[in-house]
SEMIKOL-543266 format. One record per residue (C-alpha): x negated, y negated, z; chain. Coordinates in steps of 0.02 Angstrom, whole numbers. Layout:
residues N
<r><u>X</u><v>Y</v><w>Z</w><chain>A</chain></r>
...
end
This chain:
residues 280
<r><u>-7891</u><v>-4863</v><w>7009</w><chain>A</chain></r>
<r><u>-7737</u><v>-4886</v><w>7124</w><chain>A</chain></r>
<r><u>-7638</u><v>-4744</v><w>7042</w><chain>A</chain></r>
<r><u>-7731</u><v>-4626</v><w>6924</w><chain>A</chain></r>
<r><u>-7565</u><v>-4603</v><w>6823</w><chain>A</chain></r>
<r><u>-7495</u><v>-4769</v><w>6849</w><chain>A</chain></r>
<r><u>-7380</u><v>-4790</v><w>6688</w><chain>A</chain></r>
<r><u>-7419</u><v>-4975</v><w>6674</w><chain>A</chain></r>
<r><u>-7607</u><v>-4944</v><w>6659</w><chain>A</chain></r>
<r><u>-7573</u><v>-4798</v><w>6531</w><chain>A</chain></r>
<r><u>-7459</u><v>-4910</v><w>6433</w><chain>A</chain></r>
<r><u>-7583</u><v>-5059</v><w>6439</w><chain>A</chain></r>
<r><u>-7726</u><v>-4945</v><w>6371</w><chain>A</chain></r>
<r><u>-7602</u><v>-4880</v><w>6235</w><chain>A</chain></r>
<r><u>-7570</u><v>-5062</v><w>6184</w><chain>A</chain></r>
<r><u>-7741</u><v>-5083</v><w>6113</w><chain>A</chain></r>
<r><u>-7691</u><v>-4954</v><w>5975</w><chain>A</chain></r>
<r><u>-7627</u><v>-5108</v><w>5890</w><chain>A</chain></r>
<r><u>-7799</u><v>-5181</v><w>5888</w><chain>A</chain></r>
<r><u>-7873</u><v>-5016</v><w>5818</w><chain>A</chain></r>
<r><u>-7753</u><v>-5022</v><w>5678</w><chain>A</chain></r>
<r><u>-7784</u><v>-5204</v><w>5640</w><chain>A</chain></r>
<r><u>-7967</u><v>-5224</v><w>5665</w><chain>A</chain></r>
<r><u>-8035</u><v>-5051</v><w>5621</w><chain>A</chain></r>
<r><u>-7914</u><v>-4932</v><w>5526</w><chain>A</chain></r>
<r><u>-7826</u><v>-5049</v><w>5396</w><chain>A</chain></r>
<r><u>-7993</u><v>-5141</v><w>5356</w><chain>A</chain></r>
<r><u>-8086</u><v>-4980</v><w>5323</w><chain>A</chain></r>
<r><u>-7946</u><v>-4913</v><w>5213</w><chain>A</chain></r>
<r><u>-7948</u><v>-5068</v><w>5115</w><chain>A</chain></r>
<r><u>-8143</u><v>-5053</v><w>5088</w><chain>A</chain></r>
<r><u>-8114</u><v>-4875</v><w>5030</w><chain>A</chain></r>
<r><u>-7987</u><v>-4932</v><w>4905</w><chain>A</chain></r>
<r><u>-8105</u><v>-5069</v><w>4846</w><chain>A</chain></r>
<r><u>-8251</u><v>-4946</v><w>4821</w><chain>A</chain></r>
<r><u>-8141</u><v>-4832</v><w>4718</w><chain>A</chain></r>
<r><u>-8109</u><v>-4988</v><w>4599</w><chain>A</chain></r>
<r><u>-7921</u><v>-4987</v><w>4645</w><chain>A</chain></r>
<r><u>-7917</u><v>-5125</v><w>4776</w><chain>A</chain></r>
<r><u>-7759</u><v>-5120</v><w>4884</w><chain>A</chain></r>
<r><u>-7699</u><v>-5229</v><w>5033</w><chain>A</chain></r>
<r><u>-7629</u><v>-5112</v><w>5168</w><chain>A</chain></r>
<r><u>-7512</u><v>-5211</v><w>5281</w><chain>A</chain></r>
<r><u>-7476</u><v>-5067</v><w>5403</w><chain>A</chain></r>
<r><u>-7498</u><v>-4874</v><w>5421</w><chain>A</chain></r>
<r><u>-7347</u><v>-4834</v><w>5310</w><chain>A</chain></r>
<r><u>-7429</u><v>-4919</v><w>5162</w><chain>A</chain></r>
<r><u>-7586</u><v>-4808</v><w>5187</w><chain>A</chain></r>
<r><u>-7488</u><v>-4647</v><w>5206</w><chain>A</chain></r>
<r><u>-7390</u><v>-4688</v><w>5038</w><chain>A</chain></r>
<r><u>-7553</u><v>-4724</v><w>4949</w><chain>A</chain></r>
<r><u>-7639</u><v>-4563</v><w>5016</w><chain>A</chain></r>
<r><u>-7483</u><v>-4454</v><w>4949</w><chain>A</chain></r>
<r><u>-7484</u><v>-4551</v><w>4782</w><chain>A</chain></r>
<r><u>-7674</u><v>-4548</v><w>4751</w><chain>A</chain></r>
<r><u>-7764</u><v>-4386</v><w>4792</w><chain>A</chain></r>
<r><u>-7929</u><v>-4477</v><w>4744</w><chain>A</chain></r>
<r><u>-7895</u><v>-4605</v><w>4884</w><chain>A</chain></r>
<r><u>-7851</u><v>-4476</v><w>5008</w><chain>A</chain></r>
<r><u>-8020</u><v>-4385</v><w>4975</w><chain>A</chain></r>
<r><u>-8119</u><v>-4541</v><w>4987</w><chain>A</chain></r>
<r><u>-8028</u><v>-4590</v><w>5150</w><chain>A</chain></r>
<r><u>-8081</u><v>-4426</v><w>5234</w><chain>A</chain></r>
<r><u>-8278</u><v>-4466</v><w>5250</w><chain>A</chain></r>
<r><u>-8232</u><v>-4611</v><w>5350</w><chain>A</chain></r>
<r><u>-8192</u><v>-4489</v><w>5486</w><chain>A</chain></r>
<r><u>-8319</u><v>-4354</v><w>5427</w><chain>A</chain></r>
<r><u>-8465</u><v>-4481</v><w>5439</w><chain>A</chain></r>
<r><u>-8425</u><v>-4643</v><w>5546</w><chain>A</chain></r>
<r><u>-8336</u><v>-4545</v><w>5683</w><chain>A</chain></r>
<r><u>-8485</u><v>-4429</v><w>5705</w><chain>A</chain></r>
<r><u>-8597</u><v>-4568</v><w>5735</w><chain>A</chain></r>
<r><u>-8695</u><v>-4552</v><w>5560</w><chain>A</chain></r>
<r><u>-8751</u><v>-4726</v><w>5486</w><chain>A</chain></r>
<r><u>-8589</u><v>-4821</v><w>5441</w><chain>A</chain></r>
<r><u>-8646</u><v>-4841</v><w>5259</w><chain>A</chain></r>
<r><u>-8624</u><v>-4656</v><w>5226</w><chain>A</chain></r>
<r><u>-8433</u><v>-4663</v><w>5210</w><chain>A</chain></r>
<r><u>-8450</u><v>-4817</v><w>5095</w><chain>A</chain></r>
<r><u>-8573</u><v>-4722</v><w>4987</w><chain>A</chain></r>
<r><u>-8460</u><v>-4573</v><w>4985</w><chain>A</chain></r>
<r><u>-8317</u><v>-4676</v><w>4910</w><chain>A</chain></r>
<r><u>-8426</u><v>-4750</v><w>4781</w><chain>A</chain></r>
<r><u>-8501</u><v>-4572</v><w>4739</w><chain>A</chain></r>
<r><u>-8319</u><v>-4509</v><w>4718</w><chain>A</chain></r>
<r><u>-8276</u><v>-4653</v><w>4609</w><chain>A</chain></r>
<r><u>-8419</u><v>-4621</v><w>4492</w><chain>A</chain></r>
<r><u>-8396</u><v>-4435</v><w>4483</w><chain>A</chain></r>
<r><u>-8205</u><v>-4448</v><w>4447</w><chain>A</chain></r>
<r><u>-8251</u><v>-4575</v><w>4304</w><chain>A</chain></r>
<r><u>-8380</u><v>-4459</v><w>4232</w><chain>A</chain></r>
<r><u>-8317</u><v>-4279</v><w>4244</w><chain>A</chain></r>
<r><u>-8135</u><v>-4313</v><w>4316</w><chain>A</chain></r>
<r><u>-8075</u><v>-4268</v><w>4486</w><chain>A</chain></r>
<r><u>-8003</u><v>-4091</v><w>4441</w><chain>A</chain></r>
<r><u>-8175</u><v>-4035</v><w>4349</w><chain>A</chain></r>
<r><u>-8268</u><v>-3885</v><w>4415</w><chain>A</chain></r>
<r><u>-8427</u><v>-4007</v><w>4404</w><chain>A</chain></r>
<r><u>-8333</u><v>-4141</v><w>4520</w><chain>A</chain></r>
<r><u>-8414</u><v>-4074</v><w>4686</w><chain>A</chain></r>
<r><u>-8594</u><v>-4072</v><w>4624</w><chain>A</chain></r>
<r><u>-8575</u><v>-4238</v><w>4520</w><chain>A</chain></r>
<r><u>-8513</u><v>-4326</v><w>4689</w><chain>A</chain></r>
<r><u>-8664</u><v>-4243</v><w>4785</w><chain>A</chain></r>
<r><u>-8790</u><v>-4303</v><w>4652</w><chain>A</chain></r>
<r><u>-8724</u><v>-4475</v><w>4655</w><chain>A</chain></r>
<r><u>-8716</u><v>-4485</v><w>4848</w><chain>A</chain></r>
<r><u>-8902</u><v>-4437</v><w>4854</w><chain>A</chain></r>
<r><u>-8949</u><v>-4567</v><w>4722</w><chain>A</chain></r>
<r><u>-8854</u><v>-4706</v><w>4826</w><chain>A</chain></r>
<r><u>-8936</u><v>-4656</v><w>4989</w><chain>A</chain></r>
<r><u>-9106</u><v>-4655</v><w>4911</w><chain>A</chain></r>
<r><u>-9086</u><v>-4804</v><w>4796</w><chain>A</chain></r>
<r><u>-8983</u><v>-4943</v><w>4893</w><chain>A</chain></r>
<r><u>-9003</u><v>-5057</v><w>4739</w><chain>A</chain></r>
<r><u>-8861</u><v>-4958</v><w>4648</w><chain>A</chain></r>
<r><u>-8736</u><v>-4982</v><w>4796</w><chain>A</chain></r>
<r><u>-8583</u><v>-5082</v><w>4761</w><chain>A</chain></r>
<r><u>-8581</u><v>-5196</v><w>4922</w><chain>A</chain></r>
<r><u>-8726</u><v>-5313</v><w>4958</w><chain>A</chain></r>
<r><u>-8744</u><v>-5261</v><w>5136</w><chain>A</chain></r>
<r><u>-8780</u><v>-5088</v><w>5078</w><chain>A</chain></r>
<r><u>-8901</u><v>-5143</v><w>4946</w><chain>A</chain></r>
<r><u>-9003</u><v>-5229</v><w>5081</w><chain>A</chain></r>
<r><u>-9026</u><v>-5065</v><w>5183</w><chain>A</chain></r>
<r><u>-9180</u><v>-4956</v><w>5175</w><chain>A</chain></r>
<r><u>-9168</u><v>-4790</v><w>5084</w><chain>A</chain></r>
<r><u>-9101</u><v>-4638</v><w>5183</w><chain>A</chain></r>
<r><u>-9166</u><v>-4463</v><w>5151</w><chain>A</chain></r>
<r><u>-9043</u><v>-4312</v><w>5151</w><chain>A</chain></r>
<r><u>-9007</u><v>-4237</v><w>5315</w><chain>A</chain></r>
<r><u>-8894</u><v>-4109</v><w>5393</w><chain>A</chain></r>
<r><u>-8750</u><v>-4230</v><w>5412</w><chain>A</chain></r>
<r><u>-8736</u><v>-4271</v><w>5226</w><chain>A</chain></r>
<r><u>-8645</u><v>-4113</v><w>5171</w><chain>A</chain></r>
<r><u>-8480</u><v>-4183</v><w>5232</w><chain>A</chain></r>
<r><u>-8441</u><v>-4261</v><w>5067</w><chain>A</chain></r>
<r><u>-8495</u><v>-4101</v><w>4971</w><chain>A</chain></r>
<r><u>-8374</u><v>-3997</v><w>5071</w><chain>A</chain></r>
<r><u>-8226</u><v>-4110</v><w>5064</w><chain>A</chain></r>
<r><u>-8244</u><v>-4116</v><w>4882</w><chain>A</chain></r>
<r><u>-8233</u><v>-3937</v><w>4866</w><chain>A</chain></r>
<r><u>-8086</u><v>-3928</v><w>4979</w><chain>A</chain></r>
<r><u>-8001</u><v>-4060</v><w>4873</w><chain>A</chain></r>
<r><u>-8026</u><v>-3947</v><w>4721</w><chain>A</chain></r>
<r><u>-7930</u><v>-3814</v><w>4814</w><chain>A</chain></r>
<r><u>-7784</u><v>-3902</v><w>4888</w><chain>A</chain></r>
<r><u>-7772</u><v>-4061</v><w>4782</w><chain>A</chain></r>
<r><u>-7729</u><v>-4177</v><w>4913</w><chain>A</chain></r>
<r><u>-7817</u><v>-4166</v><w>5082</w><chain>A</chain></r>
<r><u>-7705</u><v>-4278</v><w>5181</w><chain>A</chain></r>
<r><u>-7536</u><v>-4215</v><w>5099</w><chain>A</chain></r>
<r><u>-7598</u><v>-4040</v><w>5143</w><chain>A</chain></r>
<r><u>-7639</u><v>-4087</v><w>5321</w><chain>A</chain></r>
<r><u>-7475</u><v>-4168</v><w>5338</w><chain>A</chain></r>
<r><u>-7372</u><v>-4032</v><w>5274</w><chain>A</chain></r>
<r><u>-7459</u><v>-3902</v><w>5387</w><chain>A</chain></r>
<r><u>-7465</u><v>-3999</v><w>5545</w><chain>A</chain></r>
<r><u>-7281</u><v>-3959</v><w>5585</w><chain>A</chain></r>
<r><u>-7329</u><v>-3774</v><w>5585</w><chain>A</chain></r>
<r><u>-7486</u><v>-3764</v><w>5679</w><chain>A</chain></r>
<r><u>-7598</u><v>-3914</v><w>5720</w><chain>A</chain></r>
<r><u>-7717</u><v>-3808</v><w>5815</w><chain>A</chain></r>
<r><u>-7746</u><v>-3691</v><w>5665</w><chain>A</chain></r>
<r><u>-7768</u><v>-3847</v><w>5546</w><chain>A</chain></r>
<r><u>-7899</u><v>-3917</v><w>5663</w><chain>A</chain></r>
<r><u>-7997</u><v>-3748</v><w>5658</w><chain>A</chain></r>
<r><u>-7975</u><v>-3742</v><w>5472</w><chain>A</chain></r>
<r><u>-8056</u><v>-3907</v><w>5441</w><chain>A</chain></r>
<r><u>-8197</u><v>-3882</v><w>5560</w><chain>A</chain></r>
<r><u>-8241</u><v>-3719</v><w>5491</w><chain>A</chain></r>
<r><u>-8231</u><v>-3783</v><w>5309</w><chain>A</chain></r>
<r><u>-8327</u><v>-3954</v><w>5326</w><chain>A</chain></r>
<r><u>-8505</u><v>-3944</v><w>5384</w><chain>A</chain></r>
<r><u>-8542</u><v>-4097</v><w>5496</w><chain>A</chain></r>
<r><u>-8363</u><v>-4109</v><w>5561</w><chain>A</chain></r>
<r><u>-8350</u><v>-4033</v><w>5746</w><chain>A</chain></r>
<r><u>-8207</u><v>-4040</v><w>5865</w><chain>A</chain></r>
<r><u>-8220</u><v>-4229</v><w>5891</w><chain>A</chain></r>
<r><u>-8217</u><v>-4286</v><w>5705</w><chain>A</chain></r>
<r><u>-8094</u><v>-4165</v><w>5654</w><chain>A</chain></r>
<r><u>-7970</u><v>-4218</v><w>5787</w><chain>A</chain></r>
<r><u>-7999</u><v>-4402</v><w>5737</w><chain>A</chain></r>
<r><u>-7939</u><v>-4355</v><w>5564</w><chain>A</chain></r>
<r><u>-7793</u><v>-4263</v><w>5616</w><chain>A</chain></r>
<r><u>-7747</u><v>-4392</v><w>5744</w><chain>A</chain></r>
<r><u>-7732</u><v>-4523</v><w>5625</w><chain>A</chain></r>
<r><u>-7637</u><v>-4423</v><w>5495</w><chain>A</chain></r>
<r><u>-7514</u><v>-4378</v><w>5627</w><chain>A</chain></r>
<r><u>-7496</u><v>-4566</v><w>5677</w><chain>A</chain></r>
<r><u>-7487</u><v>-4627</v><w>5490</w><chain>A</chain></r>
<r><u>-7349</u><v>-4502</v><w>5453</w><chain>A</chain></r>
<r><u>-7254</u><v>-4513</v><w>5624</w><chain>A</chain></r>
<r><u>-7281</u><v>-4330</v><w>5666</w><chain>A</chain></r>
<r><u>-7318</u><v>-4350</v><w>5850</w><chain>A</chain></r>
<r><u>-7194</u><v>-4246</v><w>5952</w><chain>A</chain></r>
<r><u>-7135</u><v>-4158</v><w>5800</w><chain>A</chain></r>
<r><u>-7155</u><v>-3979</v><w>5748</w><chain>A</chain></r>
<r><u>-7299</u><v>-3896</v><w>5828</w><chain>A</chain></r>
<r><u>-7347</u><v>-4065</v><w>5907</w><chain>A</chain></r>
<r><u>-7209</u><v>-4038</v><w>6040</w><chain>A</chain></r>
<r><u>-7325</u><v>-3915</v><w>6123</w><chain>A</chain></r>
<r><u>-7458</u><v>-3991</v><w>6226</w><chain>A</chain></r>
<r><u>-7599</u><v>-3862</v><w>6173</w><chain>A</chain></r>
<r><u>-7566</u><v>-3909</v><w>5988</w><chain>A</chain></r>
<r><u>-7559</u><v>-4092</v><w>6024</w><chain>A</chain></r>
<r><u>-7719</u><v>-4081</v><w>6121</w><chain>A</chain></r>
<r><u>-7811</u><v>-4033</v><w>5953</w><chain>A</chain></r>
<r><u>-7773</u><v>-4215</v><w>5887</w><chain>A</chain></r>
<r><u>-7852</u><v>-4302</v><w>6034</w><chain>A</chain></r>
<r><u>-8033</u><v>-4338</v><w>5990</w><chain>A</chain></r>
<r><u>-8135</u><v>-4345</v><w>6149</w><chain>A</chain></r>
<r><u>-8280</u><v>-4459</v><w>6120</w><chain>A</chain></r>
<r><u>-8397</u><v>-4543</v><w>6243</w><chain>A</chain></r>
<r><u>-8279</u><v>-4689</v><w>6245</w><chain>A</chain></r>
<r><u>-8121</u><v>-4597</v><w>6273</w><chain>A</chain></r>
<r><u>-8201</u><v>-4481</v><w>6399</w><chain>A</chain></r>
<r><u>-8262</u><v>-4629</v><w>6496</w><chain>A</chain></r>
<r><u>-8085</u><v>-4712</v><w>6509</w><chain>A</chain></r>
<r><u>-8015</u><v>-4529</v><w>6557</w><chain>A</chain></r>
<r><u>-8142</u><v>-4505</v><w>6683</w><chain>A</chain></r>
<r><u>-8099</u><v>-4678</v><w>6770</w><chain>A</chain></r>
<r><u>-7911</u><v>-4634</v><w>6770</w><chain>A</chain></r>
<r><u>-7939</u><v>-4448</v><w>6825</w><chain>A</chain></r>
<r><u>-8112</u><v>-4423</v><w>6908</w><chain>A</chain></r>
<r><u>-8081</u><v>-4234</v><w>6915</w><chain>A</chain></r>
<r><u>-8106</u><v>-4222</v><w>6735</w><chain>A</chain></r>
<r><u>-8287</u><v>-4271</v><w>6733</w><chain>A</chain></r>
<r><u>-8393</u><v>-4130</v><w>6648</w><chain>A</chain></r>
<r><u>-8246</u><v>-4036</v><w>6590</w><chain>A</chain></r>
<r><u>-8227</u><v>-3967</v><w>6413</w><chain>A</chain></r>
<r><u>-8153</u><v>-4082</v><w>6280</w><chain>A</chain></r>
<r><u>-7996</u><v>-3975</v><w>6263</w><chain>A</chain></r>
<r><u>-7962</u><v>-3982</v><w>6449</w><chain>A</chain></r>
<r><u>-7983</u><v>-4167</v><w>6442</w><chain>A</chain></r>
<r><u>-7871</u><v>-4185</v><w>6287</w><chain>A</chain></r>
<r><u>-7737</u><v>-4079</v><w>6360</w><chain>A</chain></r>
<r><u>-7730</u><v>-4185</v><w>6523</w><chain>A</chain></r>
<r><u>-7713</u><v>-4342</v><w>6432</w><chain>A</chain></r>
<r><u>-7567</u><v>-4277</v><w>6322</w><chain>A</chain></r>
<r><u>-7480</u><v>-4213</v><w>6487</w><chain>A</chain></r>
<r><u>-7507</u><v>-4370</v><w>6589</w><chain>A</chain></r>
<r><u>-7453</u><v>-4483</v><w>6447</w><chain>A</chain></r>
<r><u>-7297</u><v>-4379</v><w>6411</w><chain>A</chain></r>
<r><u>-7252</u><v>-4386</v><w>6593</w><chain>A</chain></r>
<r><u>-7263</u><v>-4580</v><w>6586</w><chain>A</chain></r>
<r><u>-7169</u><v>-4588</v><w>6414</w><chain>A</chain></r>
<r><u>-7324</u><v>-4659</v><w>6331</w><chain>A</chain></r>
<r><u>-7378</u><v>-4602</v><w>6162</w><chain>A</chain></r>
<r><u>-7552</u><v>-4490</v><w>6179</w><chain>A</chain></r>
<r><u>-7602</u><v>-4546</v><w>6011</w><chain>A</chain></r>
<r><u>-7591</u><v>-4735</v><w>6048</w><chain>A</chain></r>
<r><u>-7674</u><v>-4691</v><w>6223</w><chain>A</chain></r>
<r><u>-7818</u><v>-4619</v><w>6135</w><chain>A</chain></r>
<r><u>-7840</u><v>-4754</v><w>6001</w><chain>A</chain></r>
<r><u>-7824</u><v>-4884</v><w>6137</w><chain>A</chain></r>
<r><u>-7950</u><v>-4803</v><w>6251</w><chain>A</chain></r>
<r><u>-8076</u><v>-4785</v><w>6111</w><chain>A</chain></r>
<r><u>-8052</u><v>-4971</v><w>6054</w><chain>A</chain></r>
<r><u>-8074</u><v>-5028</v><w>6233</w><chain>A</chain></r>
<r><u>-8231</u><v>-4932</v><w>6253</w><chain>A</chain></r>
<r><u>-8308</u><v>-4958</v><w>6091</w><chain>A</chain></r>
<r><u>-8254</u><v>-5139</v><w>6063</w><chain>A</chain></r>
<r><u>-8212</u><v>-5217</v><w>6226</w><chain>A</chain></r>
<r><u>-8282</u><v>-5157</v><w>6383</w><chain>A</chain></r>
<r><u>-8419</u><v>-5051</v><w>6291</w><chain>A</chain></r>
<r><u>-8564</u><v>-4983</v><w>6402</w><chain>A</chain></r>
<r><u>-8538</u><v>-5101</v><w>6549</w><chain>A</chain></r>
<r><u>-8608</u><v>-5030</v><w>6714</w><chain>A</chain></r>
<r><u>-8435</u><v>-5085</v><w>6797</w><chain>A</chain></r>
<r><u>-8334</u><v>-4992</v><w>6672</w><chain>A</chain></r>
<r><u>-8207</u><v>-4927</v><w>6778</w><chain>A</chain></r>
<r><u>-8182</u><v>-5091</v><w>6876</w><chain>A</chain></r>
<r><u>-8154</u><v>-5182</v><w>6713</w><chain>A</chain></r>
<r><u>-8036</u><v>-5048</v><w>6664</w><chain>A</chain></r>
<r><u>-7950</u><v>-5068</v><w>6829</w><chain>A</chain></r>
<r><u>-7923</u><v>-5254</v><w>6791</w><chain>A</chain></r>
<r><u>-7804</u><v>-5215</v><w>6657</w><chain>A</chain></r>
<r><u>-7671</u><v>-5178</v><w>6797</w><chain>A</chain></r>
<r><u>-7667</u><v>-5352</v><w>6856</w><chain>A</chain></r>
end
């Protein structure tokens, strides 16, 4: 590109964060609420943030969207997780010691017997056998029993140490690595307006809420070729530093880069060229 740190390009990429909110985040959260049998119409991120804090079950059921969909597992996993949570809460209660195992049992049944799924598109799927990616919901449920509200807990602790929150979630939830953990933390910081506050004023901490998947990495390498092959945290910190210099939200840049790569440019052979056309 003409200038690897051209603020105009960074702002253009960040502008696609609005598409991520409108076409990905809000519809997914509405699906979660529907599957919990408490359908809500979320008009913006604020409404989601309020709902998370008011409803710890919704907070729990929203987390598998990051734990499953963001790690590349079959998309239905997070939907079945929400349904399994609803069934378990109705049967044993969300504070019962049996809650975790009840969720897991329900989840396995739904995966292996699609006819019991709420959504028709999931009923039409073939059965899925258990695999190593599935314990995400079990570990999230165990964490829920300890801290009551996953989103509220992370929101509260962000301002103290985002990097520690990242390591805590990654160590507690099997199947959630650096990328998926950062996806979850990024959106919590975004929903609650925590960017640039508390520990997130520090580039190192802010880097831990920058998920670097193949899409974001592709955009970053087009902008800054020297990042090719570098560790995810190095790429994340470079994004934070360059966006901060250009007065662009690193969170919105990350969301916009993901949306561009996943939904618009995709795997085009001329990816960098097409990205460069944004600066027209």
